[in-house]
N, C-alpha and C positions, 0 to 999 in steps of 0.2 A: 114580280110584275114588271120591274125595270127591264129585265132581260127580254120579256115578252114584248114590251114597248119598243125596245131597240130592234128586235127581229122584224116586227111589223113595219116600222119606219124604214128600215133598209130594203124590205121587200117592195113596199110602195114606191120607193125612189127608183128602184131598178125597173119596175113595171109601169111607171107613169107613161112611158112611150115605148113602142115596140117596132121592130122592123122584121117583116111587114106588120102593118097594123092589124090587131086581132080584136075580136068581139070583147066587150067589157066583162061578160060572164066568164069567158075563158081566161081573160087577164086576171080576174079575181081568183080563179081556181089555181093557176100557176103561182100567183103571189102567195096564196095560202100554203102551197106545198113548200115554197122557199122559206116562208116565215117559220113554218113548223120545224124544218130541218135546221135552219139557222138558230132558232131558239133552243133546240135540243143541243146543238153544238156548244152554244154559249153556256147553257146550263151545266153540261158535263165538264167544261173547262174550269169551272169553279169547284170541282171535285166534291159534289154534294154527298152527304152521309145521312142515311136513314137510321134513326135510333129508335129502338123499341124496348120497352121495359115490361117484363113479365114478373108478377108476384105470385109466390106460392107459400103456403103454410106448412111448416115442418112440425111434425108431432114430437112431443117430448120423448126422450129415449131413456130406457132403463137398462143398466148394465148388470149382468149376473156373473160374478166371479166364483168359479167352483175350484176348490182345492184339489189338484190332481196329484198330490204327493203320496208316497207309499204308506205313510201313516194312516191314510184314509182307507186303506185296504185291509185293516185288521178285521177280525171275525165278525164283529157286530157294527162295523162302520158302514160307510156309504154303499160299497159294493157287496156287502154281505159275504156270500160265498164266492166272490170274484167272478160271478156269472157275466157273460158278455152282454146280457140283456140290459136295457136301460134301467138304472136304479129307480126304485119306487119313489124315493124322496125327490129326486130330480124331475122325474115324470109328473109327480104331483105339483111341483113348483111350476113347471111348464104349463100345465092345465090352468093353474090359478092366475097366471099372467097373460092368458089369452085375451086378445083385444088391445094389448099395449105393444108399443114398439120396443122389443127386447133384443139386446145383443148379448150373446153368450160367449164366455171366455173361460179357459182353464189355465191354471198357473201352478208352477212349482218354483224353480229358480227363475223362470221367465214366463211371460204371459203369451198365450196364443189364442187366436180367434177360433171358435167352433162353428163350422158350417152346419153341423147337426150334432145334437146331444148324443147321437149313436157313436160319434167319433171320440167321446170322452174316454180317456185312458188314465188309469191311476198308476203311473210308473215313475214319476219324478223323484229324484233322490235328495232334493232340497226343497225347502219352503221359504219363500220371501214374500210375506203378505204386504209389507210396506211398498216394495217395488211394484207389486201387482196393482195396488191402488193407484200409485202414481202413474203407471203406464197406461191404465185404462182411461184415466183423466186426460192424458196427453193425446191418446189415439182418437178420443171422441171430442176433442176441443172444437171441432167445426160443426157440431150438432148441439141442440139444447138438451144436455144431460140433466135429468131431473133427480136421479138417485142411483145408488149402487146396492146390490144385494150380494152379500159375501157368504158363501157356504163353505165352512171349514171346521176343523177340530180346534183351531186356535193355537196349534203347535208350529212355531216358526224356528228355523235354525240358520237363517241367512238374512242379511240386511239389518236395518235398524228396527227399533221398536215400532210396530204399526200404530200404537196409540199416539205417537208424535205426529204421524201423518194425518190421523183422524182428526186431531185437534185443529188442523189448518185446512181440512178438506172443504172444497167449495159446495158439495152437495151432501145430503144425509146418507149415511150408510146403514142399511138394514142387515143385521147378522142373523144367520140361521146356523146355530151351533150343531155340530155333528160329532158322533162318536160316544164314548163311554167316559163319563167323568168320575166313575168309581175306580178304586185302585184295583188293578189286576194282579194276579200272582206272576211275579217276574223278578229275576235277578239279572241286573244289567250293569254294564260299564257306563258310568256317568261321564267321566272325564279322564283324559290321559294328559299329563303335564310333563314336559321335558324340554330340554334345549333343542332348538331347531338346528343348531350347529355346534360343533365342538372341535377339538384338536386331536390329532393323531397321538395315541398313547395315553389318553385321559379316560376316566370312567365317568359315565353320564347317568345320574339318577333318573329313573322313570317312575313318576308318581301316578298311581291308578286309584281312582275313586269308584267304589262299587256300592250299589244300592240294593237292598233286599225289600221286596214288597210281597208279603203274604206267606212266607215260609218261617215256621217257628224254630227250626233247627236244620243243621246240615253242615257239611264240610265243603269249603270253598278252595279250589285250586286255581291259582293265577300263574300264567306262564308268559314269558317273553321269548320270541323266536324270530329267526330270519330264514332265508332260503336254505341255510345249511342245517337248520334244526333248532332245538331249544337252547337258549342262551342263559336263562335264569328262570326260577320258578319258586313259588312260596305256597304253602298250604296253611289255612287258618279257618276257624269256625265262621259260619255265616254271621253277619251283624244282625242285631235284633230287628224284627219286622218294622218297616217304615224308617230305618236308619241307614247310614252309610258308613263304610270303612275305607281307610286309606292304606294302600299297600305300595311299598317302594321296591322296585326292581332295579337292577344295574345293567347297563350296556357298557362293555369295554371296547372303545374305539381303537382298532388296530391300524388300519391303513386309510389313507385319504380317499375321498370319494363319497358318493351318496349311498346310503343304506336304508332299505325298507324293513321295518320291524312290525311284527304283529303281536298284539296283546290279546289273550284269550282267557276265558273262564269256563269251568265245566258246566254242563247243562243240568237242569232239574226238571222233574216230572211236572207236566201241566203248566209249563211257562206260557205266557201270552205270546211270545215270539222268541226265537233263538237268534234273531238277526242282530240283537244288541249285546250278544255275548262276546263279540270280537271287536277290536278296534285296530287301527293301523297308525303308524308313525313313520315319518321320514326324517332322517338326521344327516346333515352334510358335515363330513369330516374334512377339515382343512389342515394344511401344513403349518401356517403361521398367520398372525394377525397383521393387518395393515397399520402402518405407523403414521399417525396424523399429528401435525404440529399446528396448534391454534395460537395465533398471535393477536393480542387485543391491545389497542392503544390506551384503553382505560377500562375499569370495571363498568358493567352495564347489565341491565336485565337481559338484553339480546345475547350477551356473552354467556351468562349463566344458563339460559335456555338452550343455546346452541351446544354447549358442553354436555348438558343432560341428554340432548337428542343424539349426539355422536356416541356418547357412552352407552346408550341403549343398543347400539350395534355391536354385537359380540365378535364380529370380525375386525373390529377397529381397536387400536391402542392409542389413546390420545394424550398428548403432552400439552398443557396449557401455560402460556407465558403472557402475563398481564403487566403492562408498563405502569410504573409509578410516575407521579409528576416530575421527578428529576430525570427521567429517561431510562432508569434501570428497571429491571423486572422484579416483581414482588418475590418470586421464587424461581431459581434456575437461571440459566444463561442461554443466549442464542447459540445454537451449535455452530462450530467452525466448519463442519462437513455435513452437507445435507443429503449424502448418498444413501443413508438409511431411512430417509423421510419419503413416504409415499405420497403425501399430500400436505400442502400448506393452506390453512384457512386463516385469512386475515380479516378481522372485523374491527374497524376503526384504526387499522394499521396500514401504512405508517401514520402515527398520531402527531399531535402538536408537540409532544415531548420526545419524539423519536429522533435520535442523532442520525444525521445523514448517512453515516458509515453503516449503521444497521439497516437502513432502508435499502442502500445499495447492495448490501450483502444478501438480503432476501431476494432482491431483483435478480442478482446473478444466479442464485439458486434456481429461480424459475427459468431463466435463459438456458440453464444447463439441463432442463427437462423435467423439473419437479412441477406437477400440476398445482394450480393456484385457484382458490375460491375466494374472491374478493367481495366483502360485504361492507357497504358504506355505513358510516356512523357520524354522529355529530363531532366526534373527536378526530375524524380523518383529516390529515394534512393534505388538502387537495393540491397544493403546489408540489409536494413531494411526490404525489401520485402522478401528476403531469410530468414531472422530471424523470422519474425512475421506472414507471410502470405503463406509460402510454402505449408502448409498442408491445407490451406483453398481455394486455387485456383484450377481450372481444369488443370493448368500447374505448373510445379515445376522448379525453377531456379537452374540449375546444376552448371554452371560456369558463372562468370560475365565479360562482356566486355561492356564498356561505349560507344562504337562507334555505329553509325547508317549508313545504306546503303539505297539508293533509290531503291524501288521495288514496287511490288503489291502483290496480292494474287490470288489464284485459288480455286474454290469450290471443296471440297471433295465429295465423293459419299454420305456421311451422310447429307450434306447440302440439297440435293434435296428432302429428305423426312422429313426434320425438319421444324416445324412451323415458325421458325425465318426467314427462306428464302422464306416464302409464303407471298410476298409483294403485289401481284396483278400486278406487273410489271415483265415482262419476264427478268430474269437475267441468264447470262451465263458467262463463263470465258472470252470470247471475249469482253463482255461489260466491265468487270472490267479492262481488259488490255487497254481500250481506255481512262480511267481516268488518270489524272496526277499521277506521282509516289508519294508514301508516304514513310516515313522513317521507316525501320525495324531495330530492335535492334540486335546487333551482339552477344548477350549473348546466351548461350546454354540453351534452354528451352525444357522440355520434358513434353508430355501429361501425366496426371495422369491416373491410371488404369481405373477409372470410368468416365473419361472425354469423350466428343464427340468433336472431331476436325472438325470444319466446314469449315475452310479455311487454306491453307498452303502457305508458302512463294514462291515468284517468283521474281527473280532478272534478269533484262535484258532479259526477255523472257524465262529464264531457271528455271525450277521447282526445288527448293531447298528441299522442303518437311518439313521444320520446321513449327510448329504450329504458326498461326497468330491470329486466332479467335477460341476459344474453350469454351464450356459450360460444366457444370457438377455439381456434388453434393459432399459435404463433410459432412457426418453425415446427419443432417436434414437441411442443408444449401445449397441453390442454389447459384451458382457463375458463372460468365462469365469473360473471360480475352481477351482484344484486345491489342496485342503486337505491336502496330504501333503508330507513331506520325505524325501529319499533316493531321488529318481527315477533317479539314475545307476545304481542297482542293476538297474533294469528296462531302461534304454536300452543297458546294456552287460552283458547276461546272458551266462552261459557258453554254450559251443557247443551243449550239449544242450537249451538253451532259446532257440535262435536264432529259432524261429518265434514264440515268446511275445514276445521283445524286438522283433522286426519288427512285430508287431501293435501293441504299445504305442507304438513310434516313429511308426507310421502314424497313431495316434490324435492324438499331439502335432502332427504336421504338418498333419493335417486341421483341428485346432482353430485353428491359426494362419491357415490359408487361409480357414476359415469366418469368422474375425473380420474380416479385412480385405477379404473379398469384398463387392462391392456387392450390395445387395438386389435380388432379381429380382421385379419386380411384374407380369411378363407373365402373362396369363390362360392362354395356351397355351404349353407347353414340350415340345419333342420332341428327344431326344438319343440317339445311338447308345451302346451299352454300351462301345465302344472307338472311337477315331478312326482306327485302322489295324488291318485285319484281314489274316490270313494266308490263303493259298489253302486252300480246304476248310473254313474256320471258319464257324460259323453266325453270321449278322449279326442282332443284336437291336436294335430301336428301342424306347425307353421314353418314354411321354408322360404329361403331367399337364395337367388342365383345371380352371380355377377360375372362380367367378363374380366379380362386381364387388367383393364384399367379401373376395375371396381364400379363399372356402370351396370345398373340393373338390367337383367335379361328377362323378358317376358315371353319369349318364343322358345324357351327350352322345355324339355320334358323332364320332370322330376318324379322318379319312381321310388317307392318305399318297399323294402323287404322287412316284414315284421316277423320276429321270432318269439313264440309264446313260451310259457314256463316249461312245456314238455319238449321243446326244441323244434316243433313244427314251424315251418316258414310259410308266409302268406304274402303275395305281391299286391301292391296298391299303386295307383297313380294319383299324384297331387294335382289340384285344379289351380290354374293360373288366375290371379287376382289383378294382374297388371303391375307395372313398375317393379318387376323382378320378384314379386311376392306370390307365394303358393300356400295352399291350405288343403288339409285332408281331415275329414271328420270320420273317425273310426267307430263312432257309436260307443256303447258300453261293452266292456270285456270282462271275463271272469277274473277273480282275484289272482294275483301273482305278479312276477317281475317279467317285463317285456324288454326286448332289445330291438332296435331298428337300424337299418342301413339305407341312407338316401343316396341315390345316384342320379346326376344331372347329365343329360345328353343334349347335343345340338348339332344338327346337320351330320348325324351319324358319328360325331366325335364326342368323347368324354370330356366334360368340364371339370368334374370333381365329385368327391363323395363326402359324406358326413354321417356320423353315427352317434348313437346315444341310447339311453334307457329311461324307462319310467315304470312305475308300479301301480297296481290296482289293489287297494287294500280291502279288507272285509268290513271296514267301518260302515256304519249305516246311521247317518245323523237322524233319519226319520224315526228310528226306534230307540233313540236314547230315552224318550219318554213316551209311554203308552197311554197315559191319562189325558183325555181331552181338557183343554183349558177354556172352560165356559166363561170364567171370569174375565179373561182377556177379550173374548168376543163381545161380552156386555159392555166393557169399557170402550171398545171401538165404536159401537153403535151410539152409546150415550154421549161420547166426546164429539161426535160429528153431527149430532142433532137427529139421529135416527132411532131405531128401536131394535131390541132383540126379539125375534119371532120364533116360537117353538115350532118344531117340525109338524106338529098336529094342527097348527093354526095358520098354515100357509095361505088359506083362502082369504085371510084378512089383509094380506099384502096389497092387493090392488086398491082397496079402499084407503089404506094408509098413504099409498103413493099419490093417488089422485087428490088427496086432501092437502098435499104439500103446497106451500105458497108458490114455489117455482114451477109447478106442474101446469104449464100452458104452452100452447103452440107458439112458435116463433115465425114471423113473416119475413121471408127473404126475397129481395128483388134482384132479378137478373137482367142486366142491360146488354142488348146485342146491337151491333152496328153493321150496317150494310153499306159498302162503298159503291154507290150507284154507277160511277163512271167506269167501274171495272166489270159491269154486268153486260153480257152480250146482247140481251134484248134491246137495250137502249141504242147500242152501236148499230144493230140490225135495223132499227127504225130509222136512224139517220140515213143509212144506205138505201132503204126503200124509198123514202121521200125524195132524195136526190136523184135516184134513178128514174122515178116517175116524172119528175120535172124535166129531166134531160130527154126522156122518151117523147113527151108531148111537145117540147120545143122543136125536136127534129121532125116530128110528125107534121107540124104546121110550118115548117121551113124557116123557123126563126134563127137569127144569128145571135 
């Protein structure tokens, strides 16, 4: 209103007198034109915004998870005779849920949305029920999810126990058990146990567990073979029906390298499946162990847990020296020559009792190229660290405070792309926050210019930003620093935090391997995601290409020549992902050993090559057990607040779902804003009114 008043007042003032004098009615007309145009201009100068709110009701959503793993394709399971037609049970489920907002998904190792149930395929080589439940909850986080229907045989061979997920699930899970819970006639390999690595010239025991279901008698032949033929074999009577036998075979490791082994048993008449009569094993044969020297300023739970963690790595040989209060070591002496040491791990070292000469001796070894993993402890002599190690660590000690605060850490953006945090267990900041608090030093630490900070401090849920875990180089030396005490709380977390503990243990192991691993200066690098694949698993090759200065190249062409077990060669092209990274998904391949040769080209010039091998075994995790686990399905439903529904009672599902307390529509409001000063109609109106006023003023000869 104020703008309108100003516009009218200004127009009246300009048209109170005119030259020449015009009639009052015409003066009123021209004044109105000016008032309107002036009012519009003043209105638009204030940048007005028109805001509109639209509300809509969103129906509750029901998610249906269908097990797409190979175990569902047994003779009397979901697909019956493997006909391409829509399975009767799924079709019946679809009919019973008509009228509800239903989202369909299939899962095996990963979850995928189904546009149509006709696209359901029973081909997955792994089953991860827990991950499927978590993924569907995340994907539907923006809609009112009321319940989940799980159709499965209850047989999982990947991921965590789905019961743990069901106990914390935010909506009820209704289970539809499928398959045969009765015991089928089958002789199968239950488990193969052996060392994943060994040393050249040694003999490796291979323990095979075999189960007999349904056969009263027979002779069992167990054989161990590689590409060259049978290496060892044993013949024995079948175990009693419903029991297992253990057989020990022997592999003699001759030369260094990775070897793919196959364990097989003979077939019997009328077996449920022959796909569990073979299994595969990959063993890495190495020349010698890495020598690790662990120095501790005093005994502590962190020391004992770290020793146990390193000792579990069969590629490592650990020597532990723990200082006594008088400065000597409880057992052994500090070596005079560190040339045979591949890595120094210091935890609380140098300590309060460490003689300066010992601290300097270790610092000189690091200067000469021995990698260092520095872990802070209450016993750490911070003055000695500042004096002897400041230039050797990825962090520098700027000011000293001896106090510690309870806290945690959060991953930086650098952690996501660093190999140290590639543990195979999904890690995130929420995961670290669930672990018990550790002690963070109150001293002022700064990251070195060449350092990579992987985690920063967090106290009482507030990000402080000081480095907690960093890696880097000083000259030709790799180093890592973990500025926290009480790591034993994370390496030995309770059972309900076993995933979090496994992720942290993986980080520590990867750190040690990263430190003593030799630098790779190859310009072209191609590696499979695994060295041993199971039947039906997707084979993925990952590549990296660099220029002479080791800068990533994303505009190169990286081709792959694949050689199959028969010697036939097949060409492929890898896809660039940016930042010098490339990927190739080969899909599933028949069992056997494969070789590959990668060739990188740029501007018709060769950058370099890389080669390697991988194997596809005949193992099939999906057929290790052919008996459906109805008990697990019942536990999943009951622990989540849902129900187990028989395949013949699917018509009751809509009633059960609609009676859920959370089954109600949710109202969402959408607010839209229109910036009126940017709209052409308003500008056009201003031009029209100004033009009309100018026209009539000229028409009547006004100045």
